Structures are given as structure tokens and as C-alpha cells.
Backbone bond lengths (Angstrom), bond angles and torsions (degrees), N, CA, C in turn:
res aa  C-N    CA-C-N  psi(-1)  N-CA   C-N-CA  omega(-1)  CA-C   N-CA-C  phi
1 X - - - 1.432 - - 1.521 109.97 -
2 X 1.280 116.61 127.70 1.472 123.57 178.89 1.492 110.40 -82.77
3 X 1.301 114.48 140.42 1.480 119.75 173.66 1.508 105.76 -113.31
4 X 1.310 113.82 137.87 1.485 121.31 178.78 1.509 109.55 -108.90
5 X 1.292 114.71 123.13 1.459 119.95 176.86 1.483 107.64 -99.52
6 X 1.387 115.10 121.54 1.400 120.00 179.93 1.572 108.61 -93.39
7 X 1.352 114.44 120.48 1.450 118.92 178.47 1.494 106.83 -93.94
8 X 1.249 119.13 126.70 1.458 124.04 178.79 1.508 105.88 -105.47
9 X 1.289 119.99 137.19 1.404 122.89 -178.81 1.562 109.85 -126.74
10 X 1.320 114.51 -177.20 1.472 121.59 -177.40 1.549 108.00 -52.92
11 X 1.317 116.14 134.62 1.444 122.50 -175.35 1.499 110.01 -129.22
12 X 1.271 117.62 140.73 1.474 123.71 177.94 1.532 110.28 -131.17
13 X 1.360 113.12 135.86 1.469 119.24 168.69 1.495 104.49 -107.97
14 X 1.342 116.41 119.46 1.438 123.41 -174.13 1.560 108.50 -109.47
15 X 1.319 116.69 124.51 1.410 118.67 179.66 1.542 108.72 -123.99
16 X 1.322 114.77 126.74 1.509 120.85 177.50 1.541 103.87 -78.26
17 X 1.293 114.66 126.81 1.448 120.67 -175.05 1.524 113.03 -126.81
18 X 1.296 115.20 150.48 1.492 123.60 168.94 1.514 109.62 -82.31
19 X 1.275 118.14 -29.75 1.461 127.42 172.29 1.480 111.07 -166.12
20 X 1.350 114.40 153.32 1.493 120.72 -179.80 1.522 105.40 -154.24
21 X 1.336 114.30 152.83 1.475 119.81 171.53 1.519 108.90 -150.27
22 X 1.331 113.65 158.37 1.462 122.88 178.97 1.524 108.01 -125.73
23 X 1.333 117.38 126.40 1.449 122.21 176.34 1.546 109.34 -111.34
24 X 1.311 114.44 141.14 1.459 123.78 172.26 1.507 109.40 -128.46
25 X 1.310 118.35 125.49 1.447 119.89 -178.99 1.600 112.72 54.42
26 X 1.352 114.34 39.70 1.427 119.53 177.26 1.555 115.72 73.97
27 X 1.343 117.27 2.40 1.457 121.40 178.53 1.516 108.37 -111.27
28 X 1.360 115.43 136.36 1.439 120.22 174.75 1.554 110.19 -70.42
29 X 1.283 114.21 118.28 1.448 121.11 -178.77 1.529 112.63 -93.49
30 X 1.313 116.41 -35.51 1.475 121.53 177.24 1.521 109.45 -146.47
31 X 1.304 113.52 149.38 1.470 120.76 -178.61 1.499 108.28 -154.86
32 X 1.350 115.45 132.72 1.453 123.77 177.07 1.504 112.07 -131.00
33 X 1.291 116.42 163.28 1.435 121.90 165.60 1.500 107.86 -99.66
34 X 1.339 119.02 -131.07 1.430 121.84 -177.58 1.536 113.03 -56.54
35 X 1.329 115.32 129.47 1.459 119.04 178.25 1.536 112.46 163.76
36 X 1.325 114.05 -143.29 1.459 120.84 -175.00 1.536 111.04 -126.87
37 X 1.315 114.73 135.87 1.444 123.17 166.31 1.534 106.53 -101.76
38 X 1.293 117.40 119.10 1.441 122.47 -176.69 1.571 110.17 -114.16
39 X 1.309 117.06 115.79 1.469 122.69 174.62 1.514 105.28 -95.39
40 X 1.343 116.34 123.80 1.473 120.22 -172.67 1.530 111.30 -119.51
41 X 1.347 114.12 125.88 1.456 123.13 175.93 1.527 108.92 -106.92
42 X 1.348 117.94 137.36 1.411 120.55 -177.58 1.515 111.91 -128.87
43 X 1.312 119.17 138.45 1.448 124.49 -178.85 1.590 108.95 -110.55
44 X 1.314 115.94 167.58 1.378 121.41 -179.79 1.511 113.27 -67.41
45 X 1.326 117.56 -20.64 1.437 122.35 -177.98 1.553 113.55 -92.22
46 X 1.356 115.44 4.61 1.467 117.66 -178.85 1.528 109.63 -80.24
47 X 1.302 114.80 161.83 1.528 122.28 -176.54 1.519 110.94 -138.32
48 X 1.297 118.08 168.18 1.433 120.29 173.87 1.487 114.32 -59.83
49 X 1.343 117.97 -27.67 1.461 122.52 175.74 1.483 110.66 -65.86
50 X 1.343 117.65 -38.04 1.461 121.40 177.62 1.559 108.99 -63.08
51 X 1.308 117.31 -42.56 1.469 122.28 177.83 1.488 109.17 -59.56
52 X 1.271 119.37 -51.02 1.486 122.59 -178.63 1.524 112.62 -58.18
53 X 1.334 113.78 -48.26 1.474 119.61 177.82 1.541 111.71 -58.91
54 X 1.369 116.46 -50.25 1.439 120.57 -178.56 1.509 113.75 -64.17
55 X 1.334 117.82 -41.51 1.473 120.07 -179.75 1.531 110.46 -64.70
56 X 1.351 117.29 -40.78 1.442 121.18 178.70 1.518 110.78 -64.97
57 X 1.327 116.07 -41.46 1.472 120.90 177.47 1.542 112.02 -59.29
58 X 1.332 115.09 -47.65 1.492 120.25 -178.95 1.493 111.02 -66.26
59 X 1.288 118.81 -42.00 1.470 121.28 -176.18 1.543 109.17 -65.83
60 X 1.316 117.49 -28.33 1.469 121.32 -173.76 1.508 112.78 -100.79
61 X 1.358 120.78 -4.67 1.424 123.83 -179.86 1.540 109.98 -56.69
62 X 1.280 116.69 127.56 1.517 119.51 -178.54 1.551 105.66 -93.33
63 X 1.363 114.13 84.62 1.442 117.67 -178.40 1.542 110.59 -129.56
64 X 1.329 116.99 17.05 1.478 123.46 171.13 1.490 110.19 -107.24
65 X 1.346 115.03 140.70 1.467 119.33 -176.97 1.509 111.56 -70.85
66 X 1.364 112.67 144.83 1.436 119.93 169.80 1.522 109.16 -89.99
67 X 1.341 117.83 -171.66 1.447 120.63 -177.61 1.554 113.28 -64.82
68 X 1.299 116.85 -16.90 1.477 121.51 176.15 1.499 114.64 -93.27
69 X 1.330 117.25 -0.58 1.463 123.27 -178.07 1.517 114.49 80.97
70 X 1.341 114.79 19.06 1.482 120.87 -179.64 1.545 106.01 -101.45
71 X 1.347 114.81 133.55 1.447 118.01 176.14 1.544 111.10 -67.82
72 X 1.325 113.57 96.11 1.458 120.94 -171.50 1.517 111.25 -136.97
73 X 1.305 119.69 3.07 1.442 122.58 179.32 1.497 111.43 -120.71
74 X 1.334 113.33 151.80 1.510 120.58 179.00 1.514 109.18 -100.52
75 X 1.324 113.33 174.66 1.470 117.79 174.12 1.548 110.63 -61.14
76 X 1.287 114.54 -34.74 1.469 120.18 177.42 1.567 112.07 -64.78
77 X 1.347 114.41 -42.97 1.467 119.87 178.59 1.482 109.85 -61.98
78 X 1.291 118.43 -39.65 1.466 124.92 -174.03 1.523 113.12 -84.65
79 X 1.384 115.29 -8.40 1.460 118.97 -171.76 1.542 112.65 49.01
80 X 1.326 112.05 43.41 1.436 122.17 -178.35 1.541 112.18 -80.03
81 X 1.299 114.62 175.70 1.478 121.66 -179.84 1.469 108.40 -111.32
82 X 1.358 115.40 168.43 1.462 121.68 179.31 1.502 112.05 -143.48
83 X 1.297 115.81 147.55 1.462 123.28 167.46 1.516 108.56 -122.59
84 X 1.317 115.32 131.75 1.459 122.09 -177.65 1.509 109.94 -115.17
85 X 1.345 118.47 122.11 1.448 122.40 -178.97 1.524 109.20 -123.88
86 X 1.303 113.37 125.32 1.505 119.12 174.70 1.545 108.96 -70.20
87 X 1.341 115.14 130.34 1.466 118.48 -178.48 1.533 108.93 -141.29
88 X 1.320 116.35 96.58 1.463 121.47 -178.36 1.509 112.81 -64.77
89 X 1.322 118.53 -20.61 1.426 121.44 -176.81 1.560 112.12 -71.85
90 X 1.329 116.34 -10.64 1.469 119.20 173.98 1.533 111.22 -68.15
91 X 1.354 115.86 -18.08 1.438 120.47 179.26 1.542 111.00 -91.12
92 X 1.219 119.01 8.42 1.507 121.78 -177.55 1.538 112.34 -58.08
93 X 1.339 113.03 135.93 1.437 119.48 170.83 1.517 107.26 -107.28
94 X 1.316 116.97 128.56 1.439 122.98 -179.18 1.510 113.05 -118.13
95 X 1.319 114.83 20.87 1.470 121.31 -174.16 1.539 109.47 -64.47
96 X 1.342 118.04 -45.72 1.421 120.27 -176.54 1.512 111.23 -110.13
97 X 1.285 118.32 135.18 1.498 122.40 175.23 1.488 112.78 65.83
98 X 1.332 114.65 -163.57 1.429 121.62 -176.52 1.531 112.50 -113.83
99 X 1.284 118.44 -3.38 1.430 121.09 178.37 1.510 107.46 -101.54
100 X 1.369 120.19 117.89 1.460 121.91 -179.13 1.496 110.48 -63.42
101 X 1.355 113.80 144.14 1.443 122.14 174.10 1.536 108.20 -102.21
102 X 1.285 116.93 136.08 1.503 122.85 179.62 1.520 111.81 -111.31
103 X 1.308 116.74 24.60 1.446 123.47 -175.81 1.541 111.96 -61.12
104 X 1.392 113.97 -27.62 1.465 117.81 -179.06 1.566 113.97 -81.00
105 X 1.284 113.54 -12.79 1.515 117.80 178.09 1.520 109.96 -73.30
106 X 1.306 115.77 137.42 1.439 120.83 -179.73 1.540 110.43 -69.42
107 X 1.361 115.06 145.30 1.452 116.50 173.99 1.535 110.80 -73.55
108 X 1.305 118.24 170.89 1.440 123.74 -174.64 1.582 113.80 -58.55
109 X 1.309 115.34 -33.70 1.478 119.60 -178.62 1.545 108.84 -60.97
110 X 1.302 118.31 -37.37 1.437 123.76 -177.15 1.523 108.96 -90.77
111 X 1.337 117.83 -46.61 1.474 122.72 -171.76 1.534 113.61 -67.18
112 X 1.295 116.31 -42.68 1.470 118.90 -175.61 1.545 112.49 -58.52
113 X 1.379 118.16 -50.88 1.467 117.48 179.11 1.563 112.99 -61.36
114 X 1.347 116.61 -34.37 1.432 119.73 -179.68 1.472 111.39 -72.29
115 X 1.332 117.30 -38.57 1.489 122.77 176.78 1.516 108.78 -62.26
116 X 1.290 116.54 -46.07 1.490 121.19 179.39 1.556 109.29 -64.95
117 X 1.309 117.79 -36.67 1.457 120.97 177.44 1.502 111.20 -66.32
118 X 1.327 116.21 -40.13 1.494 120.15 176.31 1.480 112.00 -62.94
119 X 1.317 117.37 -43.14 1.472 122.49 177.71 1.568 106.78 -58.77
120 X 1.286 116.95 -49.86 1.496 120.50 -178.21 1.492 110.76 -61.22
121 X 1.348 117.73 -42.05 1.468 120.94 178.81 1.547 111.62 -62.41
122 X 1.355 115.42 -42.08 1.465 119.04 177.73 1.528 111.07 -65.76
123 X 1.323 118.95 -42.54 1.470 121.42 179.50 1.473 110.55 -66.18
124 X 1.325 119.99 -40.34 1.448 120.24 178.89 1.553 109.58 -64.39
125 X 1.276 118.92 -46.21 1.441 121.03 179.26 1.515 114.35 -64.43
126 X 1.318 114.48 -38.69 1.482 121.25 -176.75 1.497 111.43 -80.88
127 X 1.329 118.57 -23.46 1.478 121.62 -177.42 1.472 114.97 76.43
128 X 1.353 116.94 18.82 1.436 120.59 -179.43 1.520 109.17 -161.23
129 X 1.316 116.04 167.22 1.455 121.57 178.81 1.545 109.64 -65.92
130 X 1.292 114.80 151.43 1.497 121.67 173.46 1.503 107.39 -116.33
131 X 1.306 120.38 153.71 1.403 124.55 176.43 1.504 107.88 -80.62
132 X 1.303 114.37 157.01 1.502 119.72 -179.69 1.518 108.39 -141.22
133 X 1.322 112.92 168.32 1.467 122.53 166.42 1.542 104.95 -97.87
134 X 1.317 114.73 -165.94 1.450 120.83 174.61 1.505 108.08 -113.96
135 X 1.313 115.04 124.54 1.481 119.05 -176.33 1.520 108.41 -59.01
136 X 1.360 114.46 128.73 1.433 123.79 174.12 1.508 115.16 80.09
137 X 1.307 118.61 -1.28 1.464 122.98 -176.14 1.516 109.39 -85.21
138 X 1.348 115.69 160.23 1.451 120.23 169.70 1.548 107.17 -82.08
139 X 1.260 117.98 111.99 1.447 124.46 -173.42 1.530 110.95 -113.21
140 X 1.322 113.79 148.00 1.490 121.82 172.59 1.526 105.38 -114.73
141 X 1.366 114.57 123.51 1.415 120.93 -178.19 1.556 107.71 -113.18
142 X 1.293 115.46 131.15 1.463 121.58 174.06 1.559 105.85 -118.83
143 X 1.311 113.82 137.75 1.466 118.62 177.55 1.526 112.22 -154.80
144 X 1.223 114.47 154.33 1.511 121.71 168.88 1.521 106.34 -115.68
145 X 1.341 114.90 102.40 1.478 117.99 -179.60 1.522 108.27 -70.75
146 X 1.288 115.77 132.18 1.432 124.12 -178.82 1.515 112.07 -97.02
147 X 1.354 113.89 107.88 1.468 118.61 177.66 1.541 111.37 136.19
148 X 1.268 121.38 -68.65 1.464 127.14 -5.77 1.484 115.01 -71.80
149 X 1.341 117.86 143.86 1.430 121.96 174.77 1.526 105.20 -123.06
150 X 1.344 115.74 118.85 1.432 121.90 176.43 1.523 107.10 -136.90
151 X 1.354 117.52 126.79 1.441 122.80 -176.27 1.535 107.31 -126.32
152 X 1.293 116.40 139.03 1.482 122.55 176.23 1.507 108.24 -113.73
153 X 1.383 114.18 127.48 1.441 118.52 178.72 1.559 108.04 -129.69
154 X 1.268 118.28 140.93 1.449 120.04 168.32 1.509 110.34 -128.92
155 X 1.312 116.79 161.37 1.486 120.06 -172.44 1.548 110.61 -89.80
156 X 1.260 118.47 3.16 1.504 119.39 -176.70 1.527 112.12 -62.60
157 X 1.366 116.16 -50.08 1.455 119.94 -174.57 1.492 110.30 -95.07
158 X 1.264 120.29 -18.89 1.507 125.78 -175.74 1.493 110.53 44.18
159 X 1.376 117.29 55.80 1.416 120.58 176.97 1.494 112.01 -109.19
């Protein structure tokens, strides 16, 4: 009998937004207009190479409309903004029962440096600061999804 081991890697949910904001303790921490809201899940098996690959992929995704209304421009082309929010629940396993398991999510020792690396990689590629949430905090996120356009990418297959 063969056993299959599923390797889960860094995962991002990318939403094209007209505007988005993140609040922590009732205070707006980050706010953008046109750009991307990126929810980021990190596992213990992720690496700085995963961060670099994923940030480059997101920065170059052609999901913004050109003058003909065709998704042909990237965040870089549009000089858009980004907010990055760490979200361990993206790593939820719902295979057994009704209570999600988060065992695949990296602990803070691993996740915080990779989250910070991802932010740095995005800022380097974008050439400006990105908005963030607060790692591990209870956050309130408001957004107006444009399209709606929502893309999910993980670093497992790197396609």
C-alpha cells in the first residue's frame, strides 16, 4: 500500500482591490487604494527561496486591466500598493471532522522571520513600502475587491 505525503508550502490569497485597510485594536494600521491585499500562510517547511519566488510571482501577475479592459498589467506596471497580512488559517486542514487543524501552520519562531522576509521581498520588488497587519493580532480587514479578482498561489508546484 502506497502512502502519499502531502507537502504544503507557503500560500497566498491575492485580491485585487480598489481599496483595503487593516485595523488592530480599533486603529487603522495600513490603508491602500488601488492594489493588492495579500493574505499569507506560512508552514514550517517554507524557506527564504519560497518567499522570493512568491513575491516575484505576485508582483508580476498580470491581473490589472489595460486600456482595453484586458487583464494585461501587473502591480508593477500600475505602480499599485499592497497590504500583506499573515494568516495562519490558510494552512487549515479540514480532512477529518468539522474542526480545522492548523498543525501545518508554522509556529511564530519560523513564521515571523519568513513573514518579514516576504514583506522585505515585496518592498524591494515594488520599490516602496507595503502595508502590513500585525503578526498574531486580532485584525479587522476591510476591502473592496475589484472584479472580483482573487487568485490563490502556493509555492509547492512553482507554476
